[in-house]
N, C-alpha and C positions, 0 to 999 in steps of 0.2 A: 330496215328491220334490224333489231338488236341481236347480236350474236354473242355467245360465250366462247371466248378465244383463250387458248393457253399459249404461253411463251416459255419453252424449255431452254434454259441457258447454261452454258459453261463459260469459262473465261475467254474462249475464243469465238464460238459460234452460238447462235440462237436459232430455234426452230419454231415456226408458226404452226399451231395445231388447232384443228376444228374450224378453220376459216373458209368461207366461201370463196369462189373465184373472184367475185367482186372485191372482197377485202384483200385478197392476194394481189389483185391489180393495183389497188391503192397503195399497198406496201411497196410493190414493184416501182411505182411512179415516185414514191418518196425517196427511194434509194437509187434513183437514176441520175445520170450526169451526162453532160456532153463530152464525147471523146475528143481529145485534143487534135485539132486539124481536121475535124469531121467535114468542114465545109469544102475541103479540097478533094475529098474521096469520091470515087465514081458512084458508089452506091447511093450516096447522099445527093449528088448532083443529078442522078437519074431518078430520084424520088423513090428508090427502093428501100430507103432506110432513113430514119429521122435523126441520125447522128448521135443517138444515145446508147449507152450501155447501163447496166445496173448491178448492184451488189446483192440483189435478191436472186437466189438460185431456185428457179421455179419448180423444177422436178422434185426437189427434196425440201422445199420451203425453208431454206437456210439463209442466214445472213450474218455478218459479223456482229458480235455481241455489243460492241460499242454503240450500235444504233438502237439498242433496246429502249432507252428513254424516249427517243424520237418516235419510234413505232408505237409505244404505249400511249404517248400523247395523241398521236393521230387516231388510234382506235377509240380512245375515250371521247375525243371530240366528235367522232362519228356515232357515239351512243352505245358502243359495245362494252361488254364486261370483259375485263382482262385479268387472267390469273398468271402470275409469274412463278415458274417452277425453277428454282435454282438453289444451290448449296449456300448455306449461311456463310458470310464472310469469315475467314479464319480470324481468331482473336489477335488483337494487336499485343505484341509481347514486350514492347519497350515502354519506358516511362513517358508520360505526356509532357512535351516541352511547353514552357510558358515564357512570357516576356521577362519575368523575374528570374526564371531558371531555364534558360534555353538549352542547357546541357551540352549542345554541340560546340559552344563557344562561350566566351565570358563577356559578351557585349552587354552593356547596361540596358535596362528596359527603355524603350523609346516608342512613344505612341505613333510616330510616323511610319513605323514598320509593323503595325499590328496585323496587316494583311498576311504577313509571312506565317503567322501562327494559325490563320484560318485554314491554310492548306492541309496540314495533317488532320485537322478536325473534319474537313470535308472528305478527305480520303478515307478516314476511318468510317465515316457514315456511308459513303457511296461505293467505295472500292476503286472506282475509275474516274479520271478527270483530266481535262486539259487545263493547264494554268497558263493563260496568256498574260505574261508579265513583260512590260516594256523594258527595253535595254536599260540596265542600271538599277533594276528593281530587286536584285538579289536572288536570281533563280537558283544559284548554287546553294545558298543558305536554305531556301525553301526545300530543296531536294534533301539536304542533310537533316532538316527537322522532320521530314516525313520518314526518312530511313530510321531515325531514332525512335519514332513512335511505332511504326509497323514492326520493327524488330525481327524481320525475317530475311531469308536469303535474297539478296537484291542484285539485279543486273542494271548497270548504268551503261547506256549505249550512245555513242556519238560517231560522227564521221570525220572528226578533226583531232589530230594528234595533240595539238595544244590544249584543247578542252579535256582530252583524256587525262593528261598529266595534271592539269590544273585541278580538276575535280578529285582525282586520286589523292593529291597532296592535301587538299582541303579536308577530305575524309580522314586521312591519317592524323591531321592536326585535331580533328574532332574526337580522336580516340577510337576510331573504327578499325577493324581488321580488314585490310584491303588487299586484293590481288588484281592482276591485269591480264587481259587477253587482247593483245594488240601490239604493234610496233615490235614484232619479232618475239613477243612474250606470250606464253600460254600457261597461266596459273589460275586455277578455279577454286583455290582453297579458301579464299576470303569470304567473310560474311557479306562484303560488298565486292562484286566483280565489276571492274571498269573495263569495258570492251569496245573495240572498234567494229563498226558495222562491216567494214571491208574484210576484216579478219574472220568474223563469224560467217559471212557470206561465202568466203572462199572455202572454209571448212565444210559448210553445207553442200556446196557444189561438188566438192571432192568426196562427199558421203563419208566424212570422218565421223565415227560414232561419238567422239568426244564432244562434238558440237551439240548433238541431240542430248547427250548426257547432261551437259551444262544447262541447256535451255529448259529441259524438262524438270530440273531441280529448282528453278527460279520461282519465287513466290511474290516478288515485287519487281516490276520492271519500270525503269525511268528512261524516257527518251529525251535527251537534250537536243536542242535545235530541232525539235520534233516536226517542224514544217517539212523536214526532209523524209518523213515517214512514208511519203507517197512513192518513194523509189521501190522497185521490185524487191531488192535485197533486204531493205529495212523492213518492209511489210512481211516478208517471208519469215524473218527472225521473230517478229512479234507473234505471228501465228503459231510458232513452235513453242512459245512460252505457255504451255497448256495448264500449268499450275499457278500462273500469275494472276490471282484474283485481284491483286492490287496493281494498278497501272497509273502512272503519272507522266503526262506529256508536258514538257516545258518549251515554250516558244515565245518570242518577242514580237511575232508578226500577226497582225489581225487576219482572220480568215475571211478575206473579202471576195474570194472567187469561188464559184460553184464548180470545182474541178475535181478530177479523179484523185489528185494528190490530197486535197482537203478531205474528201470523202474517206480515203484510206486512213487518214489521221483520226477522224471521228470514229470510224469502224474499229480501230485498234485501241483507242483510249477513252472513248465516250465523249460527252459534251464538254464545252467550256463551263467550268464551275467557278473559276476564279479569274477575274478580269482586273488587271492593274494597268491603267492607261498612262500615257506620257503626261497628260494634263494633271492627273492625280499626283504623280510623283513630282512634277514641277511645282504645283501648288503647295505640296508638303515640304518642299526644299530638299527632297531626296535627290532630285536632279537639278542641275543648274537651269536657269532660264535661258533658252536659246535666242540668238539673234542671227537671222538669216540675211545674206546679201547675195543677189544674183547679178553677176557681172556680164555686161555685153561688150564684145570686142568686134572689130571689123573683120570681114571675111578675108582670108588669105587670097591673094591675087591668082594663085595657081589652082585653087579648089573651086569646083562647080557644084551647084545644088544637087545635080544628078550623079555626082561621082560615086564610085563604089564604096562600100563600107571600109575596106582596107585602106583605100586612098584617103578617105575622110579622116580616119584615125591618124594616119601618118602626117597629112598636111594640116588637118584642122585641129589636132590636139598635140601630138608629139613635137612636131617641128613648126608649130604656130608661134612665131616669135612674139607677136603682140600679146597673145594669150599668156605665154610664158612670162613675159614681163609683168603682166598683171598679177600672176601667181607670186612671182618674186616680190613685187611691191607689197602685197598683203602680208607675206611672211616677214619681210624686213620691218615693216611698220609694227607688226605684233611684237617683234623683238625689242623695239624701241620703248614699248610699254611693259617690258618684262613678261610677256605672255608666251609661254611655250606653245609651239605650233607643230602640227603634223600635216604634211602634204601627201595625199594619197594618189598614187598613179596606177595605171594598169600595164604599162610597158616599161621594161628596164631602161631602154634608150631614153625615155622621157625623164626618168629619175636621174640618170646620169647628166642630162642637160641642165636640169634644175639645180642639181647639186653644184655644178660648176658655176652657174650664175650666182648662187647664194654665197659660195666661197669667195668668188671674185669681189662680192660686195662686203666681205668681211664678216659674214654670218657663220657662226659655228654650226656645221651641218653634218649629218650622217645619213646614209641611205641603206636601208635593209630591204632585201627582196627574197624571192623563193629559195635561192641557193645559200642564203646567209645561214650560218650555223646557229643553232638554238641559243647557245651561250652568248653569242655576239648580239643576237636580237634582244635578249634580256638586258645585256649590258647597255645597249643603245637606249632602251626605254628608261633604264635607271639614270643614264646621263641626262636625258631630257627632263626627268622629274627633278633631278638635283640641280639643274641649271648649267651643267658642264657643256651641253650643247643647247642651241636655241631653237633649232628646227630639225625635225626628223622627217625624212622622206621615206615612205613605205609603200609596198605593194599590197596585194590582198592578204598577205600573211598576217596582217594585224587587223583584219576585219572582225575577227571573233575572239573573245576571251581575253582581250587586253584591257587592263585596268590601270590607267595613268591619271590619278586624281589631279595632278598638276597641269594637265593638258587644257589649254584655254581656247585654242583655235584649230579647226580642221578645214583644210582647203581641198575640196573635191576636184582634183585636177584631171582625173582619169576618165571622166564621162561615165557611160554605162547606164543601165536602167533597172537592174535587178532590185526588187523591192526589199528583200531580206538584207542584202548587202548594203543597200542605201541606208536603211534604218540603223544598221550596226555601225556604219561609218559616222553618221551623225551622232550616234551615241558615244563615240570616242571623246567628244568634248563636253558631254552633259553630266559627267560624274560631278558629284558635289565638291565644290572647291573648299579647301581647308583654310584658306586665307583670302582676303579681298572679296570683292563682289562675287556673288554666286551666279556668274554669267558665262555662257559658252558661245563662241562665235563660229558660224558656219559660212563658208564662202563657196558658192557654186557658180556655174556659167550658163548663160543663155546662148548655147551653140546653135544659132539659127541659120548658119550659112551652108548647111548641107542637109538633105532630107533625112539621112540616117541619124546624124548628130542631133538634129532638131527634134526628131521623134523621141530620142532618149532623154534630151533635156526637158521636154514637156512631161515625160513620164516621171522624172525625178521631182519636178515642180509639183505635179499633181499629188504625189505622195505627201509632200509638205502641206499642201493646201487642204488635204483631206484629214490631217491629223490635228485633233484638238490639243492645244498647247504649243503647236508649231506655227500654224497659219497666222495666229495673232501677233507673231513676232518676226514677220517678214518685213524688211526695209522696203519702203516704196521705191520705185524705179528712180535712179538718179540720186538717192539719199544714201549717204555714207555712214559708217559706224562713227559714233562720237564717243571715243574711249574716255576722254576726260570727263564728259558729262555723266558717264556711267560709273565714275569713281576710280578710273585707272590713271594715275599720274604718269606723265611722260618721264622716262629716265634720261639722265644726261648721256650724251653720245658715248662718252668714254666708258660708262657703266654698261651700255648695251653692246659695245663692240666686241 
């Protein structure tokens, strides 16, 4: 039976009005998700609970506003009439950027990047959106184009200091008035306030009125690396942006899991309205064509398939001599073809071992890790780009926000399974090359000799196999990179030394 249902919305929550219990149950089911770890909980095992929670507040018929498009679609499909009651979007106050006049920079018009200008148009029309843009697609520029068009008090939030400063600097270069709340600073005077989630969360916890004063003044909120919006602190910040009719989430990660984290992201920012995939960017030449190789080495004699995770990492990765020799071989060979390489590790001891091996082989190498000063990190990256060093070993501090166009090879030496980090690490070598073939090489390992390492290796491989533009470029088992056939002439030994 058709019902006439109203949805009353503000930027944070929406309320279902005039709906029967049957319709409310349908909305409740739509906004339900499995609680992480539910299968191990007593209530589920005793069949007293189905393992689910929901974003629909039954007693008050409330749910996060980002779900409105999904709820409307459900109700219309069920034959109901839906009336949306909400304030008209505030007028955009900035000039509309175009490829010929981007305003935020002086880049010449390039059809390969036309998707970047769709973002402000979509935001102007809908108010809220997730932009899923693969690593290397220019999320920072998209954000600045949107800021330019919306022209209202903007909050840019991130969890990473490097991204905070990188985006703030880019906005200043675009002629915007910027201030910062994070890294021991608290200045809300800018038209664009770049803030750390941790800083805002601490102020909220301390009931500092300045936090609410800032958040209640924001009319446009941008979440960078927004896949992290599922955290409690991130989500709470977004809920307090009560005047933020405009909301933009930027992420490079596909929303592949029906999880509370993804549901929070949708509830805070609305649906994915812009999708820019790896395949699209590779086909356009915005990203380099990747070449993946998965290396198999023998099991260390002292490691067992059932060994603990800590022992597996120590013996199977950090102190695995044969595996480390394979890593060094790939880096040394890359240097012989003049290809700058990054080796990514997860343990400092591993980086120290590899640095010694490469230096003993005559390869100019540096290692940057968590305690390395920011200035020294930047200097090391510049040395790699200029050719002063041939190989840079790095920890997770260069997972995000690092743009080294000269980088040709990434060697994933540290294992791990986190999807977001894995895509970012692969992305380090996919930036468009300014000279030579537009190709990036990725080396990973089939760590099959321990159950923990094997599970992680299979997860990393599954990410590649599931990504259009990646899986087509995986080398068959036993087949090596053919650099010369791909257009990379081998350097004389004296030039590469």
